[in-house]
N, C-alpha and C positions, 0 to 999 in steps of 0.2 A: 504494500500500500504506500502511495506517495505521501509526501508531507501534506500536500493540499488535501488529499483524500482523508488523511487522518484527522485533520482539523475539522473537516466538514462532517465527519461521522458523529454518531451518538445523538444527543438531544438536538443538535443543530439540524441533523438530517430530517428530523420530524417536522422542523419548522421551515424547511427550505422552500416550500411552495408559497406560503403566505403567512403573514403574522396577523393574528386576530387583534381586534381592538382591546380585548381583555388582556392580552399579553402586553400591549403597549401601555395600558393603564398601570399594570404592575411594574413595568420598567420605569415609568415616570414617577411612580410612588417611591421606588427604591432610590432613584436619583435625588428626589427631594430629601430623603433621609441622609444620603451621603453629603448633600449640601449643608444641612444644618449641623451635621457632625463635624465637618471641616470648619464651618463658620465659627463654631464655638471654641476652636483652638485660639483664634485671634480676637474674638469679639471683646474680650476683657482687657486687651492690651492698652487701648487708649483710655480706659476707665479705671486702671489700677489704683491711682491715687485716691479716687472717690471711694472705691471698694475698701481700701485699706483704712480710710478714715471711718467708714461705716461699721466695720467690724472691730475697730480698735487695735490694729496691728501696725508695725513699722514697715518702712520701705524694704528693708532687707528680707523680711519674712513674706512680704506680699507676693514675691515672685512665685511662691509655692501655689498661688491661686491658678497660675497658668501651668506650672510644671506638673501638679498632681493630675490634671486632666490628661496631659500628654503621656504621662507614665501609664495611666490606665488604658489609653487608646493604643499605644505601641504594643503593650502586652496582649491585648485582646485581638488585634487585627489578625495575626497569624493563627490564632486558635479558633477563629470563626468557622473555618472549613470543618474541623473535627466536631465542634459542638453543634453545628447545624445538622450534621449527619446523625448525631446522637438524638437530638430533640426534634428534628424535622425543620426544614427551611422556614416554612410559614410560621410555625409555633415559636421558633427561636427568634425570628425577626420581630414579630408583633410584640412578643413579651419584652424584648429589649427596647422597642420604641416606647412602650408604656412606662418602663422603668426610667428611660432617659428623660421623659417629661416629668416624672415624679421627682427625680433627683434635681432637675432644673429648678423646679419650684422650691426644693429644699435649699438650693444655693441662695435663692432670693431671700429666704427667711433665716439664713445663717447669722448667728450673733457673735461668733468669735472665730479665730483663725482655724482652730481644730475642726469645728463644724464645717467650715467652708472647704478645707482640704479634703475631708471625708466625702462630702457631697460632690465635689469636682472630680475626685478620683473615680467614684462610682458612675458619675455621668460620663467620664472618659471611657470606662469599660463598656458601657452600653453604646456610646457613640462609635467605638471601634468596631462594633459588629456591623453597623450600617454601611461603612465605606466599602469593604471587600464584597459584601453581598450585592451591592449595586453593580459592581464590576462583574461579578459572577452571573448576574441576570443577563447582562449584555452578551457574554460569551456563550451562554448555554441556551438562551431562549430566542435569540435573534439569528436569522440566517446570515451567512457571511456577507451577502450583498448589502444587508442593512445594518451590519455591525458598525460601519463608520458613523452612522447617525447616533447610535447608542454610545459609542466611544467618545464622540464629540460632546454629547451631553455629560458624560462622566468627566471629561476634561474641564467643563465649566465648573463642576463641583471642586475639582482639584486646584484650579488656579483662581477662579472668581471668588470662591468662598473666603480664602485667606485675605484677599485684597479688599473685599467689601466689608469684612467683619468689623474692622475699626471704625468704618463709616457709620454702620448701624449702631454699634456700641456707643460711639461718641455722641450721636444725635439723641439717643434714648437717655443717656446719662445726663446730658445738659438740660433736657426739657422735662424729663419725667422722673429721673433718679436711677441709680445704678441697678436697682432690683429688676428693672424692666428689660435689661439685656438678657435676663434668664426667662422672664415671662414671655418674651417674644418667641421662644421655641414652641409655645403651646399651639399657636395658629397653624404653622406648617406641620407640626406633629399630628394634630387632629386630622388635617387634610390627608396626610400620609396614611394614617390608619384607615380612613374612609376609602382610600384608593386600593390599599393592599388587602384588607379583610375579605372582600368578595372576589378578588382576582387571583390570589395565590392558591396553588393546588395544595390540598391537605395531604399530609404524609404521616405515616405511623412513626412513633418514636422507636428508636433502636437502643434501648437502655443497656442491652448486652454489650454494646461497644465501650461502656464505661469500665467493664472488667478488663478490656483490652487496651485501655487508655495508656498513653505514653506519659504517665504521671511524673516520672523522674525528669523527663525532658521538659514538661510543662513547668515543674517547680524550679529547675535550674534556669530556664529562660526568664521566668517572672522575676526571680531574685536578681539575676544578672542584669536584666534591663532596668529594673528599679534602681539598683546601685549605680549603673552607668548614667542614667538620667540625673540622679542626684549629684553625681560628680560633675556632670556637665553644667548643672544649674548653680551649684555652690562653689565650684572650683575657682572662678575668677574672684569671687568675694573673699575666699579663704586663702588666697595666694597659692592655689593649686597644690603642688607636692611639698610646699612648705608647711602644710597642715597635716598632722597625723590623721585627722578625721578623713581627709580626702585620700590619703595614702591607703588607709585601711579599706575604704569603700572601693578604691580602684583595684586593689588586690582581690577583693570579693567579686567584683564585676568580672575581672579577667578569669578567675577560677571557674565561676559559675557559667559564664558564656562559653569558655573552652570545653567544659564538661557537657554543656548543651549540644555543641556541635558534634562532639564524639558520640553522644547518645543518639542523636538524630540520624547520623550516618550509619550507625550499626543496627538501629531498630528496624524490624520488619514492618512495623506500622507506626511510623513517626508522626508526631503531632504537627510538625512543620516539615514540609517536603524540601529539605535543603538540596536533595539530589537533583532537583530541577535546575539548579545553578550549574550543572555540568553542561547544559546546552549553551552554545556560544552566544546566540542572540539573546536568550533570556538573562544570562549572566551579565553581559555588557549592557543590555537594556536596563536591568535592575540597578547596576552601578551608576549608569547615567541618570536614572530616575532619582537615586539618592543625592546626586549632585544638584539636580533640579530642585529637590526639596531643600537642600542647603541654601541655594540662592533665593528660592521663592519665599521661604519662611524668614530667611535672613534679611531680605530687602524689606519685608513687612515689619521686621523688628527695627531696622536702622532708621527708616524714614520717620516713624513716630518719635523715636528717641531724639533724632536730630531736631525735629520741629518743636519738641517739648523743651529740650535742654538749651538749644541755641536761640530759637525764635520765640519761645515762650507761648506757644499755641495751646489752647485748651482742647479738651477731648473732641468737641464738635468740629473745630477748625482742622485738627489732624485728620479726622474722618473725611472731611470734604476734600482734602488734598489727595488722600489715598483712593477716593472714588474714581479718580482719573486713571488708576491702574485697573480697577474692576469693571466699570461700566462699558468702556470700549470693547471689552472682550465679548460682550453679548452680541455685538455687531459682526465680529470677525469669526467666531467659532462656527456659526452655521455654514460658512463658506468652506470649511476644512474638508468635509466629505467630498465635495466637488474637486478640490485640489488633489485629493488622494487618487482620484481616477485618472489624473493627467501626469502626475509627477511621482518619481521614486520617493517612497516614504522617508528615506534617509536624507534626501535633499530638503524636504520640508522641515524635518527635525533640526538639521544643521542650520537652516535659515532662521528658524525660530530662536535657537540658541544664540546665533550670531547677533540677532536683533536685540535679544536680552542683554548680551554682553556689551553691545554698543551703548545701550541706555545706561549701563553701569559706568562705562568709561566716560560718558558725558557728564557724570556727577563727580568726577575726580578733581574738579577745580572749584569746589564749593567755597563760597565766601559768606560773610554776614548778611550780604544783600540778597542771598538766594533763599526766598521763602516759597510759599505755595504757588504763586504766579510763575515764578521762574522754574519751578520743578514740574509744571504741568506738561510741557512737551516731552520731557524725558519719561514721565509716567505713562504718557500715551504710547510712546515707542516701546516701553516695557510691556504694556498691555498687549500690543501687537505680537511681540515675541512669545509671550506666555500663551496666547490664544492658539497659535499654530504649531506648537512643539509637542504638546502632550498627546494628542490623538494619534499622530503617526508614530510616536515613540512606543505607545502601547501596542500598535499594530505590528511593528517589526519585532518587538520583544516577545510577543505572544504567538508569532507565526508558527512555531513548532510545538506549541502546547496543545495537547489533546483536550477535548471537552471534559473528560473525566478528571483531568488535572487542573482545570481552569480555576476552581475554587481555591485549591492549595497555592497555585501560582499567584492568584489575586492577593492572598494573604501576605506572601513574601514580598511581592512587588510594592504593595501599598505600605507595608510596615517600613520598608527601606526608605520610602520617601519621607515618612514622618520622622524616622530616626535621623535621616540626613538633615531634616529641618532642625531637630534638637541639637545635633552636633554643630550645625551652622550658626545657630543663635548663640551657643556658648562660645564658639570660636571667635565670632565677631565681637562679643562683649570683651573678650580678652584682648583682641587686636585694638579696640578703641582705647582701653586702659593703657596698654603698653605704648601705643603710638602717641597718645596724648602726652605721656611722660617724656617720650623721645623728643617730640617737637617742642615741648616746654623747655627742655634742657638746651636745645639748639637755639631757640629764640632768646632764652635767658642769657646765653653767652654774649649776645649782641646788645642786650638791654642792660647797661651798667651806669652807675652814677658818674662815670668819667666821660661818657659820651656827650658831645656837645648837643647833638639832636635830642637826646633824652633829657638833658638838663633844661633845654629850651621848652620841651613839652611839659615837664613838671612845673616849670616856672609859670607858664601860661595857665596851667590848671590851678596853680596856687592862687593866682590873681583872680581866676574865676570864682573859686570857693570863698575868697576873702570878700567878694562882692555879693555872695549869696549865703550869708549867715555864719561864716567862720571868722570871728574877729581876731583869733590868734594865728599869726603867720605859721608857727610851727605845726599847729593842728591842720591848717589848710594844706601845708606841704605834705604832711603825712597822709591826708586824704587823697592827695594827688598820686602818691606812691601806691596806695591801695587800688585806685582806679587803674593805674598802669598795670599792676599785677593781674587784675581781673581781665584786662584786655589781652594780656599775654596768654592767660589760661583759656580764654574764650577762643582765641585764634588757634591755639594748640588743639582744642577740642574739634574745631571745624576741620582742621587738617587731618585729624584722626578719622573723622567720619568719611572724608574724601578717600583715605587709604582703604577703608573697608569696601567702598564701591569698587576700587581697583581689584581687590581680592575676589569679589563676586564676579567681575568680568573674567578674571583668569580661570576661576572655577568653571565658568561656562565654556571656555575654550577647551579645557580638559574634557568636558562632556562631549564636545564636538568630535574630538579625536576618538573617543570611545564609540560614538555612533558611526564614524567612518569605518571603524574596524569591524562593524557588524556585517553579516551576510545580507546582501541587498536583495530586494524583491521589488517588482514593479508595483506601482501604487495600488492597482486593482487587487493584486494578490495579497499584498501586505495589509490591505484594509480588512 
């Protein structure tokens, strides 16, 4: 049997003649679930100061509001295939949608950090189910000729969700309060239940699979990923390996994840099908997808941080700037299936990655004058690149995956994008800190009390302060020195943010090299 025949076989063969409206409704319902699951990763980012104040915690601990969700999601995504076979696709999905909504409401009513972390982690577990299940629906219920439409819809959830999350979160926080960023899940969640309840096929539970479960693999993966995510989140704050806490967690993560890989490769019924990575296209496609996650989640982290720390934007203003990364994608993504019929999928992926890289390199010369208006064009360029790269990347990565393996492949593929995003955010936090220190030292060597230019600047500022409420010349001069120091720190921070965009551009170029190394297929076949 040829590769093409193998992919068309199984469930897709049954759907090859036509797809019923009932199936399309189920696919749309699953896509809605994937969208709100991805949306909730980033929706709190622009509102963290408000949430921290609402539950009475500090800035250092507030990052756990985002991290706890991501830990739960990363752990659950690869386990979805196994658990959906145990409990049945329909039952497992609907149950997790209802739990997701319940935990969302629980987040809104959290009164302290412990409650919020628990609710967000449980919300992440349930959200992690909805992402790979949407992907699986496309690969198993749609015929090959219509899969580009389904994959394009999935691409919207993967790239549009993170981009528009801060926009929605910022608006709701400023106008209604931070609790509403969790209440907003109720409307699409109820619509999703209404779409899926009558359209998904009922399946019997196979509880006997619990006895055959790869529990050692599941346990080592869960502990290892939780430790790794904690290291990534807390490392920069605790000076990485200068902290015994980070060292111990890193050792635990390495041991547990190493044991997990060994267990999965030796198991006859592994919870996570790591053997799929033996395929060239799937391995390279998954690695490229991790780098896409690095840049996608990283850029959504950098922009709000820059606008908050440098420009002083509030949550709503930050959201409006990021809307220009999200909304243009809705116009471009519908065109991708038509492009797949005309061009090699690798060309489209590389074009999208190159456009994404270009938008990052355009942001490497930031200055204090670069606010939302100045960032609009680069955000639109970034939106164009994001819109056209995900769909064809999925197509060529999955071209050799059989329908019976699609759920397992979906778990690995989507987990790596989320994990890449977690690594990217942590890496960029560290780069900002280190490069700010570097630029501050370089600028500081030029700013000295012996410089004629600096003396003139300080003297002018002293005269200004003397005319505006500082009668003591010594105090006025000291205030001028403080202002000069703040200007140096601000410029160092701006240059550090510019450096992070350069890193993102380089990461996209590495992803391009990976895609070029993949086995090519014409656009129609790869679709």
